[in-house]
N, C-alpha and C positions, 0 to 999 in steps of 0.2 A: 251934775251935770247935765248940759245944754250943748247939743249942734245946732248951730240953725233955727235956734228959739224950740227945738222938740226936744223934750225929757230924755237923760239915758237913763234908766232905773241900774243904781246903784246896788246887785244880784250878778248871779253867777252861771251860766249855764253850767248843766253838769254833761259831762260824758264819758262812755265808757273802755273798754278796749275789746278790741277788734281783729282780726286774721285777714290779711289783702292780697290780692296779687294784682296783676297789670299783664296784661297786656294788649299786642299790636297786631290787628287783623291789616290784611291789605287785601290787592283786588287789581285788578286789570283797568281800572277807572274809579277815581273816588267817590264816584254816587252806588258800589256797589258794594264798598271794601262802607258805608254809611249804612246802607239797607241791613251788611250783615248785622253790623252793631248796634243798629239801633234793635234788630229783630229779639239779640240776644242779651239787651237788657231791662225784657219788658217784663213785665208782674214781678219788678225788682225794687221791690219803694221801702218793704219795711222787711225787719231777720224777725219781727212779729209774725206774720205766718206766711212770706215768703222765700225763707232758706235764706239769701241775699239781698245784700243791698247794691247796686249797678246803676252803670251810669256809663257815658261818653264823658271822656277828661278831656282829650283834644282830638283834631283832624292833625296829618303830616303830611309833609310832602316828601317824595320819595329819595330824597337825601335822608330821610330822618327815621327809614325803615330799614330790617334787617335784610329785605330782597329786592330794595330802588325805586318799590313800585311807589301809590298810595295807600294810607293806610291813614286806619282809627284805633288810638290809644283806648284799652276800657277798664275801669277799676269796679270789682268785685270786692263785697267787704261781706265778712257774716264772722257769727261770736265761736264758727271750730273749724281746723284747720279737715275736720271730718264732713262738715258738711258742704265748705267751700270749694275740696276737691269732686264732691256730686255734683254741686250746681255749675262748676263749670266746666265739665265733661256735657253732663248733659243741654247745656247752655248750647257749646261748640258745636256739640253731633247736632242738634235739631237744627241751628237755625246760622252756622258757619258757615259748615261741611254741605247746607243743601245751599249753598253762596253764590250764583256763576261768578269762579276765577277766583274764590279768596284761597288764603293761607294764611294762618296765626304761628305769632312766634310769643318769646318773654319780651315782658315792657319794662321790667324790674330794674335794668340794670344802665336805663338811663340819665346816669347822674345824678338821682335823689342822695342828699348827704341824709346821714343820722338814722339810716333804715335799719332793723334788726332781723337780719333774716334767717327766716325757722326751714321746713322741715319743706319739699319740694312734694310737688302733687302730680302723679301720674297723669298726662291727659293725650300724647300722642299713642302714650303702651296699650291705650286701651279704649281711644279710636280707631287703632290701627286694623284690626278685625275685621271690619264695615269691608276694606278690602279681600275680603274673603280668601285667603291665600296670595291676592297678587301683592300685597304689597309691597315694599324693600324700604328699608334703611339708610340714614347716611353722616358719619358720622364725621360732623366741620369742627375741629379743634375738641375742645370741650363736650360739647353738646352734641344731640343722636337729632333726628329732624328721619320723621316716618313720610314717604311718599303713598298717595293711596290711588291709585286711579279711579277719577269718575268719567264724565259724559264729556265733559267739558275738556279735559287733557287731566291733571293728578289735584288732591290736595294735598299739600303740603301743610304739615304739626310739628313742632317741637314736640319731643317725647316727652321730657319736666318742664313743669313749670315751677319757680320760686314763688312763698310765700312770704310776708313778713310778719311781723307785729304793727298793730293801726288802732288810729281813737275813732272812734262810731258815734254820733248824737251830739256835735256840738251845734250848737243851733242861737237862733237870740228872734224876738216877736216884734214885727209890726203894728200895731194900734191903731187904725186911725178914725176919718170921720164914717167914712161911707166903701162899701166893698170895692169901690171901685178905685179910690184914693189906693186906700191895700192891697194893691193890683198891681197897680206902677209905679209902686213906692218898691215892692216884691221884685217884680221884675227888672230895674234896674241895679239891687241888690247883685242878682243871679246872672245877670252879663256880669256885673264886674266879679263878681266870683270865680267866673268859665276864665279869668284871665291867669288862676291859679295854678301851677301846678299840682301835679301827685288830692288833687279832690273832688269832689264832687257832693252835688246838691240832688241825692236821689228821689222825693220824690216828682211827681207833674206836672212841668215846667219848672221845675225845684222849687213848688211852695206847697206845704202842708195845711190843708184850712184843718184838721179834725186830729191837732194833737192831743195827744197821750198822757194821763196819768197809768200809773206803777199799781196795778190792782183794778179790784171791781166789786161793788156786790154781788155779784156772780159768781163763785167761785169757779167756774169752768171760764173764765177770762183771764190773761196776764196783763191787759190793762184796756184801758176805758176813759172816756170823755175827759177833755181836762178841765173839768165843770167852771174852774174858775177864771177863766179865759171865754168865757162863754157868754155871749149879749145877751140873750136870750136868759139866763139865769141870773141874772144881775142881782134878782130881789130874793132867789133862792136859797145862794149860796152867799158864803165870804170871798166878793167878787174881785179882780185884778182889773178888772175893766177901766178906764178915767172914764169918767161922767159924761164928754163929749163923744167917744170913743164906739162906732155902732158896730166895729168888725178887727178881727183878731188875725191874723197868718202869721206862721212858721216855717221859719226856713231851716231846712237841718242840713249840715256838714258833715262827709266822712273824709276823715283824713287819715294819709300814708304814716306821717306823724302830729303830735301835739303844735307843733313850731306852723305847718302847714294850713291844720286847723285853726290855728290863732290868727295869721296871716288872711283867712277867707272871710273868717270874723267878722275883722279887721276892714277888710275892704269893700264887704257888703254893709256892712250899718252905715259907714260914711258915704256909703253911694244909695243908696234910702236919706238919709239924712238929705244928703246934695236935693235932690229933689220931692223931699219930704214936704215944704214948708206949703207948695201947690197941688198937694195932694192930701192933703188934712191932715197928714199922719202926728199924732200926739204924743207918742210915746213907745222907746225902744227899750225892753227888756230880754230876763231870758228865761228859760226853763229849767227846772231845777228842781231836785225831788230834796233836797236837806241834806246834800251831798250820800245819800242811803245805795243811791242807784252808780256809781262809776267813779273812779278817782282824779276822775281829770276836772278839773273847778278851771272854768276860764271866765274872772272880773271880768264883769263891760267897760268899770273906770278905767281899770290895767291896762286891755290890750288896749283903748282909745286914748289913753295919756301923750 
């Protein structure tokens, strides 16, 4: 298969089960909601060592937020509910509670189909202690909210945040003649993926240059460099770098459902191929571990057919 003369390798991207949540941060002004979200999603590129993978999903106007103020939707993914709760509470407490004028609410109830709801995360019920006894709660419908006094008024946060089954590690790789070409094509793909609701690309700028394989020659490491795609190792290993390429970049996608990951991969690959000829893109491929890592297999030819 080729798109605009760019080879789409007949392989699959391998992804795995995760658990996820979606929260909505609001603020008096859009800039402050964004700043809180950016702080909260820092150091959240990979569960290998960050505990959580997180990113901004979309920006919201007041018509789409619980309190009618401008907001930002954030997605967080982890391999266990326990770790997800720990990371959410810490990040909200240190990065959202501290940010001027913000509030935070659950966001999974905003029209996503096919979600498998799981247990709820205790967020407000843990953060409320910062109020030092002055905090108060209010029940609205089936939800409880905490009002914690702070120096600019009140920090409002939802008591319980639902989480759901999710998919992590959907991916594709862009192989190009130069690093500049690979970067421009990957940027185009990230911009297209950002338009898909319910997913994030958690690495810096949405792109990873340090793609990994499972395991290592060093027993203490869970993962190590994906040597098959390292151009400097072309003559030392069984390389998957095409002859003309000198750079390979990986886009990793986490989504609330397999369908969302599939759509994000599809629009991302097509966007990369649209600019690919002018960027020297030679091949699009997928990262997998022979089916040993996860049960979700996204075959490139099938999703692009």
